[in-house]
RONUKOL-109012 format. One record per residue (C-alpha): residue number from 1; residue in three letters; z negated, y, x negated. Coordinates in Angstrom, 1 decimal, always signed. Layout:
% residues N
NUM|Ala|Z|Y|X
...
//
This chain:
% residues 198
1|Met|-298.3|+112.7|-151.1
2|Leu|-299.1|+113.1|-147.5
3|Leu|-295.5|+114.3|-146.9
4|Leu|-294.2|+111.1|-148.6
5|Cys|-296.4|+108.9|-146.6
6|Leu|-295.3|+110.5|-143.2
7|Thr|-291.6|+110.3|-144.3
8|Ala|-292.0|+106.5|-145.0
9|Leu|-293.7|+106.0|-141.5
10|Ala|-290.9|+107.8|-139.9
11|Asp|-288.3|+105.6|-141.5
12|Asp|-290.1|+102.5|-140.2
13|Leu|-290.1|+103.8|-136.6
14|Pro|-287.4|+102.2|-134.2
15|Pro|-284.5|+104.5|-133.2
16|Ala|-285.0|+106.6|-130.1
17|Pro|-283.2|+105.2|-127.0
18|Ser|-279.9|+106.8|-126.2
19|Val|-280.0|+109.1|-123.1
20|Pro|-276.9|+108.6|-120.7
21|Val|-274.8|+111.7|-120.5
22|Val|-274.4|+112.8|-116.9
23|Ser|-271.2|+114.4|-116.1
24|Ser|-271.4|+117.9|-114.7
25|Gln|-268.5|+117.3|-112.4
26|Met|-269.4|+116.5|-108.8
27|Thr|-267.8|+113.5|-107.1
28|Asp|-265.3|+114.3|-104.3
29|Pro|-266.9|+114.3|-100.8
30|Pro|-265.8|+111.6|-98.6
31|Glu|-262.7|+112.7|-96.6
32|Phe|-262.3|+112.5|-92.9
33|Gly|-259.5|+112.8|-90.5
34|Ala|-258.8|+114.5|-87.2
35|Asp|-256.1|+114.5|-84.6
36|Ala|-255.5|+116.7|-81.5
37|Ser|-253.0|+116.1|-78.6
38|Leu|-252.0|+117.2|-75.2
39|Gly|-250.1|+115.2|-72.7
40|Tyr|-249.0|+114.3|-69.2
41|Ala|-249.7|+111.2|-67.2
42|Val|-248.4|+109.6|-64.0
43|Gly|-250.7|+107.1|-62.3
44|Ser|-252.4|+106.0|-59.1
45|Leu|-255.9|+105.7|-57.9
46|Ile|-256.6|+102.5|-56.1
47|Gly|-259.5|+102.0|-53.6
48|Asn|-260.4|+102.3|-49.9
49|Trp|-260.3|+106.1|-50.0
50|Pro|-257.1|+107.0|-51.6
51|Ala|-253.7|+106.3|-49.8
52|Ser|-251.0|+104.5|-51.8
53|Gly|-249.0|+106.6|-54.0
54|Val|-248.9|+108.4|-57.4
55|His|-250.5|+111.4|-58.9
56|Gly|-249.9|+113.5|-62.0
57|Ala|-252.5|+114.5|-64.6
58|Val|-252.7|+116.5|-67.7
59|Ile|-254.7|+114.8|-70.7
60|Ala|-256.3|+116.6|-73.7
61|Arg|-258.0|+114.8|-76.5
62|Tyr|-259.6|+115.3|-80.0
63|Glu|-259.9|+112.3|-82.3
64|Ala|-262.2|+112.1|-85.3
65|Phe|-261.5|+109.3|-88.0
66|Ile|-263.4|+108.0|-90.9
67|Thr|-260.3|+108.3|-93.1
68|Pro|-257.7|+111.1|-93.4
69|Ala|-254.1|+110.8|-92.0
70|Thr|-252.8|+110.2|-95.5
71|Ala|-254.8|+106.9|-96.0
72|Pro|-253.3|+103.7|-95.1
73|Gly|-254.2|+102.3|-91.7
74|Pro|-255.7|+101.1|-89.6
75|Arg|-257.8|+104.2|-88.8
76|Leu|-261.0|+103.9|-86.8
77|Gly|-262.3|+106.8|-84.9
78|Leu|-263.9|+108.2|-81.8
79|Ser|-261.7|+110.0|-79.2
80|Val|-263.1|+112.7|-76.8
81|Trp|-260.8|+113.3|-74.0
82|Gly|-260.6|+115.1|-70.7
83|Ser|-258.1|+114.7|-67.7
84|Gly|-257.4|+116.6|-64.6
85|Ala|-255.2|+116.0|-61.5
86|Leu|-251.9|+117.9|-61.7
87|Trp|-248.7|+117.9|-59.5
88|Pro|-248.0|+115.6|-57.7
89|Leu|-251.3|+115.1|-56.0
90|Gln|-252.1|+111.8|-54.4
91|Ala|-253.0|+111.5|-50.8
92|Arg|-256.4|+110.4|-49.3
93|Ile|-257.3|+108.9|-46.1
94|Glu|-260.3|+110.5|-44.3
95|Asp|-261.3|+110.3|-40.6
96|Gly|-257.8|+108.7|-39.9
97|Ala|-255.9|+111.7|-41.4
98|Glu|-254.2|+112.1|-44.7
99|Asp|-254.7|+115.0|-47.1
100|Thr|-254.3|+115.4|-50.9
101|Phe|-257.2|+115.2|-53.5
102|Ser|-257.8|+116.3|-56.9
103|Tyr|-260.1|+115.0|-59.7
104|Leu|-261.7|+115.5|-63.2
105|His|-261.9|+112.5|-65.5
106|Tyr|-263.5|+112.7|-69.1
107|Gly|-265.0|+110.3|-71.6
108|Leu|-265.3|+108.8|-75.0
109|Ile|-263.1|+106.1|-76.5
110|Thr|-263.4|+104.1|-79.7
111|Ala|-259.9|+104.5|-81.0
112|Leu|-257.9|+102.3|-83.5
113|Arg|-254.6|+103.8|-84.9
114|Tyr|-252.9|+101.2|-87.0
115|Asp|-250.7|+103.0|-89.6
116|Pro|-250.3|+106.8|-89.6
117|Glu|-247.5|+106.7|-92.1
118|Ala|-245.3|+104.3|-90.0
119|Pro|-242.4|+105.6|-87.9
120|Leu|-243.8|+103.4|-85.1
121|Ser|-247.3|+102.0|-84.9
122|Phe|-249.7|+100.4|-82.3
123|Thr|-252.7|+102.4|-80.9
124|Thr|-255.6|+100.8|-78.9
125|Gly|-258.8|+102.0|-77.4
126|Leu|-261.8|+101.2|-75.3
127|Gly|-264.3|+103.5|-73.9
128|Tyr|-266.5|+104.8|-71.3
129|Gly|-266.3|+108.0|-69.0
130|Arg|-266.8|+109.5|-65.7
131|Leu|-264.4|+110.2|-62.8
132|Asp|-265.4|+113.2|-60.5
133|Leu|-263.6|+113.0|-57.1
134|Val|-264.2|+116.7|-56.1
135|Asp|-262.7|+116.2|-52.6
136|Trp|-265.0|+113.4|-51.5
137|Tyr|-266.6|+113.3|-48.1
138|Gly|-268.8|+116.3|-47.9
139|Gly|-269.1|+116.8|-51.7
140|Pro|-268.1|+115.4|-55.2
141|Lys|-268.3|+111.7|-55.9
142|His|-269.2|+110.7|-59.5
143|Leu|-268.0|+107.3|-60.7
144|Pro|-268.8|+105.8|-64.2
145|Thr|-265.6|+104.4|-65.6
146|Leu|-264.6|+101.8|-68.2
147|Thr|-261.2|+102.7|-69.9
148|Phe|-258.9|+100.5|-71.7
149|Glu|-255.6|+101.9|-73.4
150|Ala|-252.8|+100.7|-75.6
151|Gly|-249.6|+102.0|-76.7
152|Leu|-247.4|+103.2|-79.5
153|Arg|-247.6|+106.2|-81.9
154|Gln|-244.2|+107.6|-82.9
155|Arg|-244.3|+109.6|-86.0
156|Leu|-242.1|+112.7|-85.8
157|Ala|-242.8|+114.3|-89.2
158|Glu|-245.5|+114.5|-91.6
159|Arg|-248.2|+115.9|-89.1
160|Pro|-246.7|+115.8|-85.5
161|Tyr|-246.5|+112.6|-83.5
162|Leu|-245.9|+111.3|-79.9
163|Asp|-248.3|+108.9|-78.2
164|Trp|-246.9|+106.5|-75.4
165|Met|-249.9|+105.2|-73.7
166|Ala|-250.8|+102.7|-70.9
167|Arg|-254.3|+103.4|-69.6
168|Val|-256.4|+101.4|-67.1
169|His|-259.7|+102.7|-65.7
170|Trp|-262.2|+100.5|-63.7
171|Ala|-265.2|+101.9|-61.8
172|Thr|-267.6|+100.7|-59.1
173|Gly|-269.7|+102.9|-56.7
174|Arg|-271.3|+103.0|-53.4
175|Asp|-269.0|+103.0|-50.3
176|Pro|-269.2|+105.9|-47.8
177|Thr|-272.0|+104.1|-45.7
178|Gly|-274.1|+103.8|-48.7
179|Met|-275.0|+100.2|-47.9
180|Gly|-272.6|+98.5|-50.4
181|Tyr|-270.4|+98.8|-53.3
182|Glu|-266.6|+99.0|-53.8
183|Glu|-264.4|+98.9|-56.7
184|Trp|-262.0|+101.6|-57.9
185|Trp|-259.0|+101.2|-60.3
186|Met|-256.7|+103.8|-61.8
187|Ala|-253.5|+102.9|-63.8
188|Gln|-251.6|+105.4|-65.7
189|Leu|-248.6|+105.8|-68.0
190|Ala|-249.0|+108.8|-70.4
191|Val|-247.1|+110.7|-73.1
192|Ser|-248.8|+113.1|-75.4
193|Ile|-247.6|+115.3|-78.3
194|Gly|-250.2|+115.7|-81.1
195|Gly|-250.8|+116.5|-84.8
196|His|-252.8|+115.4|-87.6
197|Leu|-255.3|+118.2|-88.4
198|Arg|-256.3|+116.7|-91.7
//
């Protein structure tokens, strides 16, 4: 009798809520992209200290993107780059005499690469860095720089590419007397060969 009562009560209970089935498969992690390149630039440093003329420079950079190279553009990323003076060296005017000088230049750039799959696409960047004039009067001079760059990326194959860039750097710093400030400009044309790492 008791068993019959319990069975009747169980029949009157509402059905148990369904439990969602969780898939055992993990979702794919987000994919990121990365590029690396090495290149050569020809440019000129403009200010009161350097003489008119051109210099050469080697440029190395690593770029990290929020999407892989196989994703449709544009790709937004951060570029870490470094540059050093290379032949030819530009002349400087110091105490009425001319001599050559070298420098180190490095920084970070927010990079925008428009279409990695296109044979030819635009590239732009804006960033901040530091220019170290190692042959400055009596010791190195450090200048904070603002960098603008724009150019074309030429796709060579699935991974390799060429970057054709125009770069402009602007800086301000104290003059040799330490009493005032002076502006510095650097304009460069650069070509780099690189590849998509992922």
